[in-house]
N, C-alpha and C positions, 0 to 999 in steps of 0.2 A: 497307396490308394484310398486308406479310411480317413489321412487327413485332409487331401484332396477332395474327397466327397462330404466332408463335413465343412470345408471351405465353401464348396458350391451349395448345400443346404443355406446355409447362414446367407449366402448372398441372394438367392431366390427370397428369403426370408425378409432382408431387406429393401429388395424391390417390393415386396407385397404390403410393406409396412407405408413405405414411401407412397406408393400410388393411391392406398385407402385413404392416407392424411391428404394427399391431393384433392381428392374427390369430396373429401368432407365426410367420411364415414367414421363413425364411432367402431371400437372394438366390438362393442356390443352388436351393433347393427351389422356387422361384417359376421360375427359370429352365427347370428341367426340367419342370414344369407348362404351361409358355408353348409349350414346344418351339424355344427358342432357346439359342444358348452364353450363359455366363453373363456373358462380355464384352460380346454383342449387349443382353442384358437390362440390363448397368450403365449401357450407353449410353442405352436405351430408358427407362429410370427417371430418368437426369438428364436428359431433356429435350433430348438431343442429336440425335435424329430424329425423325419422325413415326413416328404408331402406324398400322398396319394393324388394320380392323376386327376381324380374326381375333384378333390379339395381344390387343385391350381387352378381348374376350368373353371371351378364357381367362384375364385378370386376374379380370376380375366370376366367373368360374365358379369360379376355385381360392379366393378369397377369400369366396364364399357372399354376393355383393350384387349389386345389378341394374347392368346397363350405364350405365342413368341416373345411377346413383350415381357412376360413375367418369366419364363425360363433363361431368357437367353439376355435381358435387357436391353432389348431393340427389336423394332417391326421390323416386320417382312418386307424385302425389297424389290425381289426378283419378280419378274412379270411375264418374261420370255419364255425362258425354261430353268430347270435346276437339276443336277444329277447329286444324287446319293451314292457313294461307294460303298463296297460291301461292308459290314459293319459299323459304319458311320451315321448313321441314323441318330438322332437325339434321343437318349435314352429317356424314360419316363417309369414312374412308378404306379402301377394300378394292381395287380393283385400278386401275391406272395409266390415265389417259385417261376413266376412268369416273366420273360425279358420282352417288353416293348420298345421298339425303336421308330420314333416318328420320323418318317421319311418327307423331304420337301417343304421342312419348317421355315424357309426363308421365303417360300413363294406367297407371293400376294395375292387375295380374294380369289382361293382355291374354292373349286365345287363340290370337293372331297377331301377326304383327310384319309392319307396311305400311311399302314404300318407295316413292319416287317414283326412277328412276333414269333418267339421261341416257347414251344410248348413242352414242359419238363414232361418225362415217362417217370410215372411212378404207381407202384401197386397199390399202396394205402390209398392214393386218389381215387380208384375203381371203387372203392368201400365208403367213402366218405359221400355227405349229403351234396349235390350239385350246387355251385357256385353261380347261379344265374344271373346275367345282367340284361337291361334291356335300354334301349335308347332310341328315340325319334329318328325316322328315317329309314334307309336300306344299308345292307352291307353287302359286301361281293368279297368270299376269301376262296384264295387258292393255295393248294398243297403243294410245297415244292420239296418238302422230305420227311420221311416217316409216315406214318399213318394217324389220322384224328378220327375221334366218333364226337358229333357234333350232335347236341340235343337242342330242339326247338320247340318251343311248348312240350306238347306231346309225344312229338316225332324225335327219331333221332337216325343217322345216316354216318355210315363208316366211308371216310376220302381217303383216297391213295395218291402218291405224288403225280401230279397234273390233273386230278379231279379238281372242281370249284364248284360251289355253291353260293345262289344269290338269294336272299330274304329279306324278310319283313324283320330289320331290327328292333323294333318295337315290343314285337315278341321274344320274352326271357328266354334265353340261350346259353350254352355252356359249349366249353371244347376240351376233350381230355385226348392225350395223348396214349397212345394203345400200340402193341405191336413189340413191346420191349424195348424202343427209343423213344428218343426227343423229336418232337414232330415240330417243322417249321412251315410260318405260313406268311403270305402276304395278305393283309387284310383292308379293305378299300370300304371306309365309312362314308356314306353321302347323308347331309342333312335333308330334311325336307323340303326346305325353303332353297336349296340349292346355292348356297353360301357356304364360304370357308367356314372354319372351325370344328371342334368335334362336338355332338350334341352331349346332353348330361347324362350321364350313367345312371343306372337304378340298381341295386343289385336285390337278387332275391334268393335265397338259400332254400333249394327245395330236398325235402327230406322225404322218405318213405311213406307212402301213404297206408295209413292204417283206417279200416272201418270200425266203427263202435263194436262189431262184434270180435274184431280182433283184440282191440284194446281191452275187453272184458277179460279175455283170457280164460274160455269156458274151458272145463277140464272134461275130456272124452266127449265132444259134443254127438250130440245123438245122431245128428244128421250126417257124420261122416261115414255110417255103413251106406250111405246112399248116394252121397254127393262129395265131390272134391273141384277144387278150381285152382286156376294157375295166374299169376301176375307177372308183370313184369319186374325189373330191379327197384321201381319206384311205387311198387303195391297196385300200378293200375290193370284191373281184370283183363285177361287175355284169353282166358278158357274155361271151360267146364266140362267135367265128365260124369257119368251118374253110372252107379253099380247097383246089382241086386233089385233094378228096378221091377221086374217080374214078380217079385213079392210082395212090395211097397202097398202097406195100407196105412194111409196117415193117423186113424184112429188107433190102431195098434203099435204101429212101429216109432210113432211120434208123439201123441198124447200120452198113451200109457208109460211107453221108456223116459219121459222127462217125469211123470209122475214117480216113477220107480226110484230115479236119480236124485231129483230136489223135490219131494211131497210137498215143501211147504213154499215154493218158490211161487209169486204170483204170477198168473195166468192171464185173468183178467180183472182190472177194474169197473165196474158199473156203476152208473149213475143213471137212474130213474127219470122219468118227466116230473116227478113230485122232489127230485134232488135226494131219493134215498140211495145211501151207498152199499154196495155189496162187493166185496172182494173174493174172489174165487182162485185158489192154488191149482197148481196142476194136478194134483192130488185130488180135488173136488171135481175138476172135471173129467178126469176119470171115474169117479164115484159116479158123476151123474151121467153121463152118457151111458154107462155100462147099466144103469136102473133105467134109463130111456130106450136103452134098446130091448131090454127085457120087455117094458111096456110095449112097445110097439109089434113087438114078437107077440105079445097075448092077444093083440087087435087084429092078427093075421097079416102083419106086413112082413113081409118076406124078400130074399135075395130078388132083384132083377124088376121088384115093383116101381114103379114112378109116384113120388110122395112131394106134393106141391108144400112150400115152406113160404107162411104169409107173416112174418114175426117181426117186422119192422126191424127195432135193435134190441129188442126182447133178451134176455139173456137166456131165455128159453131156446133160441135159435143156435145157440152153440151145443146145450145139450142135444138138440135134435139131429144136427147135420153130422156130429162126430157119432153118435148112435145108428144113422143110416148108413156111414159109411163101414162101419162095425158090421152091420148085417148084410150089406152089400145090396140095399135098397139104392134107387137114384132120387136124388134130391134136385129137387127142381124151384131154385129160390124165386120170389116174385115180390113184387111193391104191393102194399098196401092201398094204393091208388086207382086199383084196376075196378072196373065196374062189370056188370051183370055180362054183358055180351063178350066182355075180355077172358073172365074166365070159362064161359062156354066153348071158346074158339081155343083156349090153350087145355081144358080137359079134354077136348076132342082130339086135337093135335098130337097131345102127347100120350094120353091113354092113362092119366092121371087116376090111380086108385084110391088114393086117401089124400087129405090135405090136413095142414096141422098150422091154424093161424091165429090172430089177435083176436081179442073180445073187443077192441079197442073200434069206436065209431060204428060204420055202417056194414064192416068187411063181411060179416056172417050171415047178413041179411041178403047180399050180392052172392054171396055162395051158394047159399039155400036155393036162389032163384034159379041158379045155373045147373045145380045138381039134379033139379026136376027135369030138366033139358038132356040131362047125360046120363048115360047108362054105367059107365066106368068106376065114377065115384061111389065107394061102398063107405069108406071112414073118415069119418069127422071129427078130429081133435079141435079143442079150444083152449087157449090160455086166459087167466084173469077170473076165472069162478066158472060156476055151473050153469048149462043154457040147455034148455029143452033139445032133445035130438042131438046132442054133442057129446063126446068125453070130456072130460073135464081133466086137461092135463095136469094142472098142479094140484089136485085133489086128489086124483089117483095113482100119481106118481110113486108117492112115498112108499106103497106098498110091495114095489118089486125090488128084487135083490140088485146089488150092487156087483154082482160077480158076472162075467160075461167072456167066456174063454174064446180064443182064436181055435179054428178047426181046421182041418185040411180043406175044406170046400169053402173057405173064407173068401170073399172077393179081394181082388188084388190085381197089381200091373194093368193091364190094358183091359180089364173089365169095366163098363162104363157106371159113373156113380155121380154125375151131374149132368145137368140139363139146364139150359140157359136158353129163353127166348131173346132173340137180338131186338134192336129198338126199332125197327121196321118202319124207318124213314120214308120208304118209296113203296112199301105194300104190307101184308101182314107179315107178323115177325117169323122169322125161322128159328128153327131148334137146335142150336150149337150141341154137339153131345161131347162131354169129356170124359177121361178115364182115371183111374187114381194118380196117373202119372202128371195129372195137372197139376197135382200140389208141388210136386218135386220141382217143377218147372217155375216156381214162384221163390224158390230159395234166391235166388239172385235178386228178385224184386226187393226183397225184404234186407239183405245183407249189401248188396251194392249200389242199390239205387234209393230206398228209404233210408238208409242207415242206420236201422232200429238197433237200441242199446239194450244188451240183456239186463243190464242196472237201472235201466230209463224205462219210459214210459211212451209207448207208440199208440197216436190218435192218428185214424183213418176216419174220416167224416160220414163215408157214405153208408146208406141204408142197407141192410142185407138181402133187400129185393134186389140189388144189381150187384154184376159181377165184381165190381172195383172193392167191396165189400171184402170179398175173399182174396183180393190181391192185400187188403190192409187190415184186415181183422183177424185171421187164422192159418194159413198155411205157412208161408215164408217167415211170419212173425215167431210162430211155435216152434218153426224148423230149426229158427236160429235162438230158442229158448228165452223170446224176448216177450215181456206182457202187453197188453193192448190195453187201450182206455175207448171207454163205451159211453157216450150219452144218449140216450133214449129220448130224444125231442122229438115233438110234434111238429113245429114249425120253426125255421131258422131263423135264431135272434143272435147276431153279433155280441150283443150286450150280455147275455146269457153264456155263451159261449168263451169269450175271450178270456174273462177271469177265470174259468177252469185251467189255465195254462199254469198261472201260477198256483193257485190252491192243488192242484195235484201233480204238480211238478212235470207238464208233459214235455218230453225232450225231442222227438220227432214229428212231423204232422204231415199229412198228405191230403189234401183236396182237391176239387176240380176249380178251374180258373175263377169260375162265377163267383164262387165262395170267398176267393181272395180280393175278387172286385169287392164284395160287399164289406170285407176286411177294411180296405183301403179308404171306403167312403166315410168311415168311423176315424174318432181323432185316437191314433193308437198310443201316442203319448200317456192317455188316461191307463193303459194296461199295462200290468208287470208282465213282459214276455222274456224275460230273461234266463228263464230254464229252457227255453228253445234254442237246440242247436242245429236244427236242420229242417228244412222243409221241402217236399216235393208238389210236383201239379201234374195232373192227367185228367183225360176225361175228354178235353175238347183242346184246340189250340192255345197257346198262352200268348196273349198280346203282349208287347214289348213294355206298353204303359203299366198294366198293372206288375210286370216284373220288377220294373224300375222304381216304382211307388213304395211297393213292398219292402224293395233294398234300402230305399231312404229311411223307413219308418224302423226297421228292426235291425239293419245290418246283415241279413239273411239273404242269400241268393236262392231263387226259386229253381229246384231242379227239374227240367221237364222230362216226362217219359211219355211213351206211346206204345199203344197195344189194343187190342180187339177183343169183344166176346168169344172169337176162335181162339184167338193165343193167350200166353202171359205176357209180360212186359219183353216187346221186342226190339224197340229203339229207346236209348236213355241217355241223359247225361247223367255217369255213372259218378261214385265217390272219386275224388281226385282228378276229373276230368276239367280242362278248360272249359267253363260253363259259357257258351256264346249265346247272348239273348236273341230271344227267337227261336232259335234251332231246337229241334225235336231231340237231338242228340247222336249217338252213334248206335249202329246197329250192335244188340247184344251177342255176344260169342254163342250162346245158346242156340241162335239161328242162323241158318246160311242167307243173309236178305240181300237184295239186289234192286236197282230200279232199271226197269224195262221199257222200252219205246213200244208203241202200239203193233210194231214189226214184231216185237220178242226180242230184239238185241238190246244188249246192256247199254243203258243212257251214260252218256260220259258227263265228267264234272259240268254243273250249271245247267242241264237238260233236264225239262221236266218229265217225268215217266212216272209207271206204277209202280209202287214198293211190292215185291212178292217175296215168298219164303221157298226156298227150294228145297224139295224135297226128295230129289233122285238119288241122294245118296242115304241118307238116313231121314227119318221122321222125329223131330227133336219132342223131347217132353214139355208137354205145355200145348202142343197144337191139338186142336179138336179131332176128335174122330171123324166127324161129317157130320151133315145136317140130318136129324132123325126125321126117319119116312119118307124123305127127299134126293132121292140120287140125281134128279135133275139139277137141282139146285148146287148140290156139291160137286156135281162135273163143272158147272158153270165158272164155279171159283177155284177148284183143285185140279188143273189139269197139265198135260205136258210137264209133268215134275217138277210143280210148282204151285204153292197155293198163292191165290191173287188177291189180295187186299181190299181192291176198289181203292185205295187212297194213294193221291198221286203226292210227289216231291221233288226236290233236285239234291243233290249232292255237291258239296263243296271241294276244293281241293284238299281239305284235310280231314275228308269223310265224313263231315256233319251233314244230317240229313234236316231238309227244310221244307215243311209242310207249305202245299198248294192246295188241296182240297180233293174231295172225292171225284173221281172220274166224271162221275155224271155233272158235277160243277162248275167244270172247266167251262170257260166264257171263250168263244171264237168270235172274233169281232174283226172285220177288214183284213185277214190272215193272222190277226197276233192271237196267241194262246194266254188267256189270262186268268192266274188264280185268285179266287175271292179272297183268301186270308189276307195277303199283303195289303190288301184295299181297305178291308176290315180292322187291321191293326191300324193302319193310319187314321181312319175314322174315330177308331175308339180313344185316340189321343186327346179329341175335343172334348173339353169337360161338361157340356150340356148332352153328349150322347150316353144313354143308359145301354143301349143294346142295339146291336146292327149286324144286317145280313145280305151279303152280297149275289146277286144270281143274274143269270142272263134274261133278256126281254128281246124278243124280235124286233127285226128292224130291216126294211126293204131293203136298203142301200148296204149295210153292214153285216148285215145277217143275223148278228146279234149286237146288242150293246149293254154295257153294265149298268145294272139297277141297284140303288142302295134301298134296302127298305130300314129304318131307322126309329126307334122308340127315344123318345128325348128324356131326359130328368123332369123331376116334377116342378111346374113353375117356368120351363121354358116353353115358349110360344112357336107354334110353327109358322113358318113366313116363306116367301118367296125369296127375298132378301137372304134367310138363314140356309135356304138350297146352295143359293149361290156361293155362300160364304165356304158351304163343306164341298162344293165342286173346285172352288179355288183353292183350298187348301189340298187336296188331293193331288191337284196340277202340280201343285209347289213341292210335295212331298214324295211323289213318286211318277215314274212316267206319265207323260201328259195323255198317251192315249187310253190311260188305264181310269180314269177319272168317271164316276158315274153320271151317264147323260139323263138318267132319270133318278130321282129323289123322292120316294114316298115316305111320309111320317105315319106312323101307326100307333094304335094304344099298346100293343103287344105282338110280338112275332109266334105265328103257329108252332108249337111245340110236340114232340112226342111225349108219351108218361114219362120217360126217362130225363126230358127238359132238353133233348137235342133240339134243334131248330129244322123244322122240316120245309126244306128247301125248295121241295118237290112241287109243297103246296103254294108258295111263291111264283115259281116258274108257272104253274099253272093258271094262277091268278093273271099273271101278265098275258099268257096267250089268250084267255078270254077278253082281255083289253084290248088285243090288237085289234 
């Protein structure tokens, strides 16, 4: 048997040499085309080692002949029919241990390639990394004996005799025999062009996914008292459980415990606007938050009080918010872009009793004007030096003790500790109220989405006035004992920020698509981004153009996530997931998420509906308590056992969600339901488009038509010809009925303080122009 096999190998090797010479290819050229070294190729052509099927396929392809020509020395001849008796297929070598028999090798012009495959059972194979393969086209497998577990991308199925599966074979896949015996299958491989020949195989070895937190090997993680997660055999996140939530207080249970465990571990590297560097350890954070808690208590701030924090990215924000958690007072983060009337509304709506704010700019002036109109605000505290009528945070803090003990009355669990004003794209901002459990909800945000590294440095760019700052600058990062980087800048400048990645060795990064859009406008090759290992994006839908440009420049895939002021991260492309460009990702196991139609029934794959979080079985950590002092708005959003997000999406067959728009943003034109995001993504591909918003405009015939409001890049002239070019581009790259019948060029788009486009203003403008 061995002598016969050696003889057969030498015969195939001789045929490879002969056909190579016939077509005039050198050994070096052939080695390159078959993806082996010159030395390896010489050994194979000399018949000194067995061939893989992939190698033979590549040889045949390189020389323009059939595989059968190489394997058997003659071309396929049969064109009517051919029978392959049991056990008589043409054996090929593709994978160690597996037996492959090519069926119908003599049939000419096949539109598919049939195989009989024997998959050996092995307990060891269950513990080894998956040997994934992919090839263009489609495949149909039928199990005839034993049981098989097939992995396709992130999915797996168990098949028994008589079961079959049809799938896109360009997705990495693998087969494993289970149940204690070998498995036999028929596999029919179909080329995408409908012609004979087996497509080229590409091999992928799938190992268990490890997050950076897993790789760090934390000893006795402080978070393990409160949270535990489950993963599948490949490390993909599948579940999360919480413990001891009723007593949880982030200040005492996380900040102080990490300080006790590793007092000298870096908690935050802070760079001020003038580039002054400050390094705060966890011991420092415990020290200063205790001092701040005592300081605030001396000023009359107590449990349940509402305290507004307008601190930009000042390091005093971290002292203050942790102190307020320890005190049990309710923190209300707010942006320094607010004006006097904004403060009046917020002070009255939330019943604010104290404010801690920056001394920069006109913030204190606007606050003082608002305080004269509001009776609730009693305490004014300011950073940056003394100011008449204000307490001097920096000057007065050093006088207070750094001892602040937990008591039986300490706020925890379901007690409220946070209030966020929503973006207010359609009216006055509502106040989303969160409990201590909100921080627990961000454990997944940091570990499984941002992939923070306890031995690295995480940078979330957000200002502390927005909810995203608490997604990326505090809770989840410190629960995973990972340090954060903060740059306290006034104006975004990519040329100042990008050099910081190398200087401070930033390893993970989070920003909204707008920031990445600014980045890719720069020549990224000028900057050293080699320290960056992982990047995520949230805050608005990500256009594929931004994703692809950043990937080209850095080699890093932007992993999109989705959540709201009312929630923590709820849908995401998690660590290890197959990242589908443009997709929001898949639901977090923290939430019971569905897509529902207007009648409340679940949407089928491909159907657009509203994203909801079901709460009939339990209310998850991270979901808000309700809108403060607004039961009507709370019931509008949270009813029938579900929180209604107001965002619409559709789900594909793999469970990935694809964003469409807000419920109010859907365009209904001539019976079609059109989402704005897909059209915006297409228009954003045009190099002269800086920003774009798609809205509905009234139309007597169609009811509504698609309108594009576009901001052009500097130097681009608006014209009727350009409008026509944009319309034609959309027609060519998406369904024709979706093209914008109206195109309006604008100097800027109307936006909220948080930078979100006010589509309602654009719709109102269209109504007036009717």
